[in-house]
Short mmCIF file of the C-alpha atoms (twelve columns), coordinates in Angstrom:
data_MODEL
# 
_entry.id   MODEL 
# 
loop_
_atom_site.group_PDB 
_atom_site.id 
_atom_site.type_symbol 
_atom_site.label_atom_id 
_atom_site.label_alt_id 
_atom_site.label_comp_id 
_atom_site.label_asym_id 
_atom_site.label_seq_id 
_atom_site.Cartn_x 
_atom_site.Cartn_y 
_atom_site.Cartn_z 
_atom_site.pdbx_PDB_model_num 
ATOM 1   C CA . MET A 1   80.199 -8.811  61.192 1 
ATOM 2   C CA . SER A 2   81.737 -9.229  57.598 1 
ATOM 3   C CA . ALA A 3   81.590 -6.193  55.491 1 
ATOM 4   C CA . PRO A 4   79.296 -6.750  52.210 1 
ATOM 5   C CA . PRO A 5   80.936 -7.902  49.185 1 
ATOM 6   C CA . ASP A 6   81.920 -4.935  46.538 1 
ATOM 7   C CA . HIS A 7   80.289 -6.027  43.896 1 
ATOM 8   C CA . SER A 8   81.873 -3.355  41.754 1 
ATOM 9   C CA . LYS A 9   85.284 -5.387  41.708 1 
ATOM 10  C CA . TYR A 10  83.747 -8.263  39.997 1 
ATOM 11  C CA . VAL A 11  85.282 -9.690  36.839 1 
ATOM 12  C CA . ASP A 12  82.664 -10.051 34.479 1 
ATOM 13  C CA . GLY A 13  81.746 -11.717 31.036 1 
ATOM 14  C CA . TYR A 14  78.281 -11.766 29.102 1 
ATOM 15  C CA . VAL A 15  77.207 -14.496 26.877 1 
ATOM 16  C CA . PHE A 16  74.329 -13.929 24.406 1 
ATOM 17  C CA . TYR A 17  72.443 -17.364 22.669 1 
ATOM 18  C CA . LYS A 18  70.749 -17.672 19.649 1 
ATOM 19  C CA . SER A 19  69.032 -20.697 20.454 1 
ATOM 20  C CA . ARG A 20  66.266 -21.732 22.983 1 
ATOM 21  C CA . SER A 21  67.619 -25.219 22.987 1 
ATOM 22  C CA . SER A 22  70.841 -23.530 25.144 1 
ATOM 23  C CA . TRP A 23  68.215 -22.771 27.977 1 
ATOM 24  C CA . MET A 24  68.522 -25.877 30.227 1 
ATOM 25  C CA . LYS A 25  72.251 -26.078 29.889 1 
ATOM 26  C CA . VAL A 26  72.672 -22.517 30.860 1 
ATOM 27  C CA . CYS A 27  70.370 -23.191 33.716 1 
ATOM 28  C CA . GLN A 28  72.749 -26.245 35.132 1 
ATOM 29  C CA . LEU A 29  75.580 -23.640 35.039 1 
ATOM 30  C CA . TRP A 30  73.493 -21.045 37.133 1 
ATOM 31  C CA . HIS A 31  72.960 -24.135 39.218 1 
ATOM 32  C CA . ASP A 32  76.492 -24.722 39.826 1 
ATOM 33  C CA . GLY A 33  77.838 -21.078 40.065 1 
ATOM 34  C CA . THR A 34  79.417 -20.957 37.176 1 
ATOM 35  C CA . VAL A 35  76.729 -18.539 35.585 1 
ATOM 36  C CA . ARG A 36  75.594 -15.863 38.096 1 
ATOM 37  C CA . PHE A 37  72.147 -15.284 36.372 1 
ATOM 38  C CA . ALA A 38  70.591 -15.603 33.040 1 
ATOM 39  C CA . VAL A 39  67.338 -14.321 31.484 1 
ATOM 40  C CA . LYS A 40  65.198 -14.996 28.452 1 
ATOM 41  C CA . ASN A 41  64.950 -12.044 25.939 1 
ATOM 42  C CA . LEU A 42  61.602 -10.748 24.665 1 
ATOM 43  C CA . THR A 43  63.106 -9.253  21.620 1 
ATOM 44  C CA . GLY A 44  66.378 -9.153  19.443 1 
ATOM 45  C CA . PRO A 45  68.427 -11.607 17.535 1 
ATOM 46  C CA . ASP A 46  69.239 -13.582 20.537 1 
ATOM 47  C CA . VAL A 47  66.961 -15.364 23.098 1 
ATOM 48  C CA . ILE A 48  68.974 -15.886 26.059 1 
ATOM 49  C CA . VAL A 49  71.717 -13.537 27.996 1 
ATOM 50  C CA . ALA A 50  74.017 -15.127 30.828 1 
ATOM 51  C CA . PHE A 51  76.051 -13.123 33.387 1 
ATOM 52  C CA . VAL A 52  79.207 -14.848 34.242 1 
ATOM 53  C CA . GLY A 53  81.393 -13.404 37.031 1 
ATOM 54  C CA . GLU A 54  84.502 -14.138 39.298 1 
ATOM 55  C CA . ASP A 55  84.995 -12.589 42.993 1 
ATOM 56  C CA . PRO A 56  87.890 -10.298 42.937 1 
ATOM 57  C CA . GLY A 57  91.282 -11.745 43.983 1 
ATOM 58  C CA . PRO A 58  94.253 -13.749 42.597 1 
ATOM 59  C CA . ASN A 59  93.799 -15.452 39.235 1 
ATOM 60  C CA . ALA A 60  90.418 -13.815 38.942 1 
ATOM 61  C CA . ASP A 61  90.655 -13.348 35.319 1 
ATOM 62  C CA . ALA A 62  91.770 -16.841 34.618 1 
ATOM 63  C CA . LYS A 63  88.838 -18.024 36.682 1 
ATOM 64  C CA . ARG A 64  86.284 -15.656 34.636 1 
ATOM 65  C CA . ASN A 65  87.802 -16.866 31.405 1 
ATOM 66  C CA . ALA A 66  87.441 -20.771 32.658 1 
ATOM 67  C CA . LYS A 67  83.673 -19.793 33.361 1 
ATOM 68  C CA . MET A 68  83.114 -17.957 30.019 1 
ATOM 69  C CA . LEU A 69  84.404 -20.949 28.300 1 
ATOM 70  C CA . LYS A 70  81.831 -23.371 29.962 1 
ATOM 71  C CA . ALA A 71  79.258 -20.819 29.382 1 
ATOM 72  C CA . GLU A 72  80.166 -20.503 25.460 1 
ATOM 73  C CA . GLN A 73  80.107 -24.377 25.326 1 
ATOM 74  C CA . ALA A 74  76.513 -24.390 26.273 1 
ATOM 75  C CA . ALA A 75  75.624 -22.564 23.264 1 
ATOM 76  C CA . ASN A 76  73.595 -24.504 20.721 1 
ATOM 77  C CA . PRO A 77  74.916 -23.768 18.230 1 
ATOM 78  C CA . SER A 78  75.919 -20.227 18.305 1 
ATOM 79  C CA . PHE A 79  76.406 -17.451 20.677 1 
ATOM 80  C CA . SER A 80  78.089 -13.957 20.799 1 
ATOM 81  C CA . SER A 81  80.056 -12.991 23.905 1 
ATOM 82  C CA . ALA A 82  82.743 -10.284 25.549 1 
ATOM 83  C CA . LYS A 83  84.647 -9.734  28.661 1 
ATOM 84  C CA . SER A 84  84.361 -6.681  31.037 1 
ATOM 85  C CA . THR A 85  88.043 -4.982  30.727 1 
ATOM 86  C CA . LEU A 86  86.899 -2.153  33.053 1 
ATOM 87  C CA . ILE A 87  84.640 -2.851  35.938 1 
ATOM 88  C CA . THR A 88  82.858 -0.092  38.113 1 
ATOM 89  C CA . VAL A 89  80.104 0.107   40.470 1 
ATOM 90  C CA . ASN A 90  78.174 0.609   37.385 1 
ATOM 91  C CA . ALA A 91  78.637 -2.845  35.569 1 
ATOM 92  C CA . PRO A 92  75.386 -4.488  34.732 1 
ATOM 93  C CA . SER A 93  74.868 -7.093  37.312 1 
ATOM 94  C CA . ARG A 94  72.432 -9.227  39.317 1 
ATOM 95  C CA . TRP A 95  73.009 -6.495  42.082 1 
ATOM 96  C CA . SER A 96  72.351 -3.363  40.187 1 
ATOM 97  C CA . PRO A 97  68.995 -1.943  40.726 1 
ATOM 98  C CA . LYS A 98  66.292 -3.003  38.096 1 
ATOM 99  C CA . GLN A 99  63.397 -1.726  36.702 1 
ATOM 100 C CA . PRO A 100 60.931 -4.540  35.246 1 
ATOM 101 C CA . TYR A 101 62.305 -4.100  31.485 1 
ATOM 102 C CA . ALA A 102 65.551 -3.863  30.473 1 
ATOM 103 C CA . ALA A 103 67.435 -3.470  27.022 1 
ATOM 104 C CA . HIS A 104 70.900 -4.873  26.457 1 
ATOM 105 C CA . LEU A 105 72.688 -2.628  24.258 1 
ATOM 106 C CA . ARG A 106 76.030 -4.549  22.488 1 
ATOM 107 C CA . ILE A 107 77.674 -1.486  21.139 1 
ATOM 108 C CA . LYS A 108 80.548 -1.665  18.401 1 
ATOM 109 C CA . ALA A 109 82.617 1.619   18.665 1 
ATOM 110 C CA . GLU A 110 84.059 3.560   15.916 1 
ATOM 111 C CA . ALA A 111 88.046 2.280   15.542 1 
ATOM 112 C CA . GLY A 112 89.480 3.465   18.918 1 
ATOM 113 C CA . MET A 113 86.757 4.998   20.694 1 
ATOM 114 C CA . GLY A 114 85.436 2.241   22.763 1 
ATOM 115 C CA . ARG A 115 86.602 4.213   26.051 1 
ATOM 116 C CA . ASP A 116 84.831 7.235   24.742 1 
ATOM 117 C CA . VAL A 117 81.888 5.524   24.067 1 
ATOM 118 C CA . TYR A 118 81.707 4.019   27.626 1 
ATOM 119 C CA . ASP A 119 82.636 7.109   29.396 1 
ATOM 120 C CA . ALA A 120 79.774 8.735   27.295 1 
ATOM 121 C CA . PHE A 121 77.400 6.668   29.585 1 
ATOM 122 C CA . ASP A 122 78.827 7.551   32.508 1 
ATOM 123 C CA . PRO A 123 75.876 8.482   34.834 1 
ATOM 124 C CA . THR A 124 77.774 10.697  37.153 1 
ATOM 125 C CA . ARG A 125 79.484 12.951  34.238 1 
ATOM 126 C CA . PRO A 126 77.728 16.448  33.786 1 
ATOM 127 C CA . GLY A 127 74.999 16.197  31.294 1 
ATOM 128 C CA . ALA A 128 74.882 12.246  31.338 1 
ATOM 129 C CA . PRO A 129 72.227 10.925  29.049 1 
ATOM 130 C CA . PHE A 130 70.588 8.675   31.570 1 
ATOM 131 C CA . GLU A 131 70.601 8.278   35.365 1 
ATOM 132 C CA . PRO A 132 70.501 5.578   37.823 1 
ATOM 133 C CA . GLY A 133 66.413 4.643   38.382 1 
ATOM 134 C CA . ARG A 134 65.752 6.701   35.217 1 
ATOM 135 C CA . GLY A 135 66.887 4.526   32.304 1 
ATOM 136 C CA . TYR A 136 70.189 3.661   33.547 1 
ATOM 137 C CA . ASN A 137 71.175 0.325   35.302 1 
ATOM 138 C CA . GLY A 138 74.735 -0.027  34.400 1 
ATOM 139 C CA . HIS A 139 77.538 -0.560  31.712 1 
ATOM 140 C CA . ALA A 140 80.828 -2.113  31.437 1 
ATOM 141 C CA . LEU A 141 84.002 -1.823  28.532 1 
ATOM 142 C CA . CYS A 142 84.573 -5.084  26.926 1 
ATOM 143 C CA . LYS A 143 86.825 -7.122  24.892 1 
ATOM 144 C CA . GLY A 144 85.120 -9.415  22.599 1 
ATOM 145 C CA . LYS A 145 82.426 -9.476  19.800 1 
ATOM 146 C CA . TRP A 146 81.594 -5.792  20.918 1 
ATOM 147 C CA . ASP A 147 82.960 -2.877  22.805 1 
ATOM 148 C CA . VAL A 148 80.549 -1.730  25.623 1 
ATOM 149 C CA . LEU A 149 77.792 -3.564  27.142 1 
ATOM 150 C CA . VAL A 150 74.844 -1.215  28.425 1 
ATOM 151 C CA . GLU A 151 71.670 -2.052  30.218 1 
ATOM 152 C CA . LEU A 152 68.807 0.298   30.101 1 
ATOM 153 C CA . GLY A 153 65.764 -0.197  32.365 1 
ATOM 154 C CA . ALA A 154 61.908 0.929   32.074 1 
ATOM 155 C CA . ASP A 155 58.731 0.260   33.244 1 
ATOM 156 C CA . SER A 156 57.357 -1.200  30.427 1 
ATOM 157 C CA . PRO A 157 58.675 -2.521  26.783 1 
ATOM 158 C CA . ALA A 158 57.185 0.531   25.161 1 
ATOM 159 C CA . ASP A 159 59.257 2.664   27.594 1 
ATOM 160 C CA . LEU A 160 62.556 1.268   26.439 1 
ATOM 161 C CA . VAL A 161 62.057 2.554   22.748 1 
ATOM 162 C CA . PRO A 162 63.022 5.943   23.135 1 
ATOM 163 C CA . LEU A 163 65.919 5.159   25.652 1 
ATOM 164 C CA . VAL A 164 67.382 2.947   22.994 1 
ATOM 165 C CA . GLU A 165 66.798 5.462   20.368 1 
ATOM 166 C CA . LYS A 166 68.572 8.359   22.813 1 
ATOM 167 C CA . ALA A 167 71.502 5.727   23.010 1 
ATOM 168 C CA . ARG A 168 71.729 5.480   19.210 1 
ATOM 169 C CA . THR A 169 72.166 9.531   19.027 1 
ATOM 170 C CA . LEU A 170 75.552 9.411   21.071 1 
ATOM 171 C CA . PRO A 171 78.667 9.949   18.927 1 
ATOM 172 C CA . ASN A 172 81.132 7.199   18.139 1 
ATOM 173 C CA . ILE A 173 78.774 4.436   17.864 1 
ATOM 174 C CA . LYS A 174 79.618 2.391   14.545 1 
ATOM 175 C CA . SER A 175 76.769 -0.438  15.219 1 
ATOM 176 C CA . MET A 176 74.292 -1.624  17.937 1 
ATOM 177 C CA . ILE A 177 72.574 -4.870  18.732 1 
ATOM 178 C CA . VAL A 178 69.471 -4.499  21.042 1 
ATOM 179 C CA . THR A 179 67.904 -7.091  23.201 1 
ATOM 180 C CA . THR A 180 65.104 -6.717  25.579 1 
ATOM 181 C CA . ALA A 181 64.066 -8.872  28.349 1 
ATOM 182 C CA . LYS A 182 61.968 -8.774  31.716 1 
ATOM 183 C CA . MET A 183 64.222 -8.767  34.680 1 
ATOM 184 C CA . PRO A 184 63.297 -10.677 37.823 1 
ATOM 185 C CA . ALA A 185 63.551 -8.834  41.193 1 
ATOM 186 C CA . SER A 186 65.613 -11.321 42.525 1 
ATOM 187 C CA . PRO A 187 66.686 -14.188 40.074 1 
ATOM 188 C CA . THR A 188 67.475 -17.666 41.084 1 
ATOM 189 C CA . PRO A 189 67.823 -20.713 38.998 1 
ATOM 190 C CA . ASP A 190 65.057 -22.404 40.993 1 
ATOM 191 C CA . GLU A 191 62.475 -20.016 40.313 1 
ATOM 192 C CA . GLU A 192 63.639 -19.048 36.726 1 
ATOM 193 C CA . CYS A 193 64.736 -22.293 35.163 1 
ATOM 194 C CA . LYS A 194 61.377 -23.696 33.731 1 
ATOM 195 C CA . PRO A 195 60.873 -25.444 30.184 1 
ATOM 196 C CA . TRP A 196 60.563 -23.034 27.533 1 
ATOM 197 C CA . PRO A 197 56.899 -22.013 26.966 1 
ATOM 198 C CA . ASP A 198 55.631 -22.983 23.448 1 
ATOM 199 C CA . ASP A 199 54.891 -19.433 22.605 1 
ATOM 200 C CA . SER A 200 58.307 -18.088 23.295 1 
ATOM 201 C CA . PRO A 201 60.582 -16.808 20.608 1 
ATOM 202 C CA . LYS A 202 62.887 -19.501 19.042 1 
# 
């Protein structure tokens, strides 16, 4: 029997879309494996987030970058994206334990402080602000439009509010963009890729 895959070694990327008209294009990329999974956002300036990843191995970065380009080209008309530069078991992914609702925090750090902000969210450090299963889903150090991506989880949208406010108090954060989403337990394109309801955010 083969060993289970080590998800902590995946080379990841994240794309946030401003228009719901990108949804079916993102779903096509999800079906063909370019996108690992995607969700519709409930609140925030962007309405979709797609997670891109490549298995570890030779040329993993180049393969991830090619997938990212396809995901970015699905934007209609604009997007925000970043690539992970430090992958750990704590990177946000479809495999990280999920509470029903999530907040994705795109953080710009003060100059030269990206790694410090990343380390501040480490759930294994003494005095960590968040713990797995109690607000913390995962985080990644990134290169692109932001420096750190954090995924916080809660049982309701209201429960996300104090978690986000707590995150804002951490040092060396210059700015933060927050979106929230309902996270499916086992997302698949066949289940999730339905036409956008008329009452959803544009």
